[in-house]
N, C-alpha and C positions, 0 to 999 in steps of 0.2 A: 504494499499500500504506499501511498505518498501523501505528504502533507497537502492539505486543500489549497494552500496559497503559498506564493513565494515572497521573499523579502526584497528581491532585486528586480529591476525592470529589464528583463531580457525578453522582450515581446517577440512573438512569432505568430504569423498568420498561417494556419493550416492550409496546405496545398492540395489541389486536385489530384485524383488517382492518375498516375502515369498511363497512357493509352495502352501501352504494351502489357500492362498487368490486368486489364479488364478480363473477367472471367476466371481469374486465379484466386487462390486462398493460401494463407500462411497460418501455421500454428507455431507460436513462440513460447518458450518457457522463460520467465523472467524472475528475477529477485531484486527487490528494492532494499538496499542496505543489507541488514542481517535479518530481514523479515522472511517469513515462509515463502517458498517459491509459488508462483501463480502461472497460469496459462493465459495467452492472449490469442484469440482466433481473429484473423482478419480475412474478409471476403471482399474483393475488389469488383465494383461494377462501374459502368460508364459515368454514373453520376454520384457515386458515394463509396465510402468504406464502411461496411457493416462490421461490427466488432462485438465480442463478448470476452469479459474478463472472468476467469474462473479459478477456483482453487484447484489443487491437483486431483481431487475426486471428481471434478467435472461440475461442481455447483457453481452456478452463474452468480457472480458478485455484482456485475453491471453489464449492461448491453446497450446497443444503440447504433446510431449512424452518424457519420461525419460526411455531410454533402459537399460537393465541389463548390458550391456557392458560399461556403464558410459555416453554414448552419450546423450546429452540433446538438444532437438529440440523445440524452442519456437517461436510461432508466436503471436505478440501483435496485438490486434485490435484497441486499443487506445493509443495515444502517452502520457501515464502517466508512471511515475517512478514505476516500480514493479520489484522485483528481484525474479523470479520464482524458481531459484536454492535454494534460502534462504527459500522460502515457503516450498519447497519439503524437504529440510534438517530439518526445524522445524517439519514438519509432521513425518519424519522418526524418529527423536529424541523422539517424543511423543508416536508413535505407533508401530514402528518396534520392533521385538524381541531383547532382550538385546544383545545376541551373534552377531546379524546382525550389530546393531549399533556400537558395540565395534570394529568390523572389519573395519568400515569406519572412526573411529576416528584417528587422528594423535597421535603419541606415547606419546606426552606430556599431553593429555587430559585423564582423569580418569572418569569413570561413576560408579555411585552407585545408587541402587534402595533401597528405604526405605519405610517401612510401618509406617505411623504416628499413634499416639495414638488415633486420631479421625477416623481412618480407611481409610484416604486418602493415595494414593500411591504417592511417590515422586521419581523423577529421578534427580540426581544432577551430573553435569558435572564440574569438577574442573581441574585447571591447576596451577601447582606450589603452591598447598595448598589453592588456592583461588577459590570460586564458580564462574564459568563462566556462567552457565545456570542452572536454577532451574525449573523443570516441576512438577506441582501439579495436580493430577487428582482428582477432587472433585465429584466423582460419576457421570461422564458424561460430565462435563465442565472442560476442561483442560486449565490451566494457564501456559504459558512459559514466564519466565522472563530472558532475556539475560542481565546479569549485566554489561558485558564489553562494549557492543554496545548500552546499554541504551534504550531498547525497551521491550515491552511485547506484547504477542498475546494470545487472549482467543479463544479457539476453542470448538465448541459443535458439535458432530456428530449427524446428523439428521436422519440417517437410520441405 
């Protein structure tokens, strides 16, 4: 789970589904800080991302749609603090094409993709010369560290 709000202004406008992803779906396992692992199911259509956040037994915690026009509809099944917009933002920062992510960033945030010497890819978001978010793809397991809001998310795509 994630905190409901952040203390820093690192705003991001959720972006539309990349056209080549329409008709596909992903199942991700993720862990926020040291909390229990959760599942995130994403289904991509021409006009929306349908999502469900579940515990490992498959019980739905939250579900809904993020439409390409920016509208986010969330239905929570359990009264636990979870910020679906932040989860979707993190997923987009990890997986969406660079040009798409850059369109969603506010003008003070800069993004850089780097290939590390060990072959891992990194995506670094900075603001005023300071790293805000660092994402490292370690050949299938992705670690996002949000330096300002002091959290990390580990994501593994299962399909």
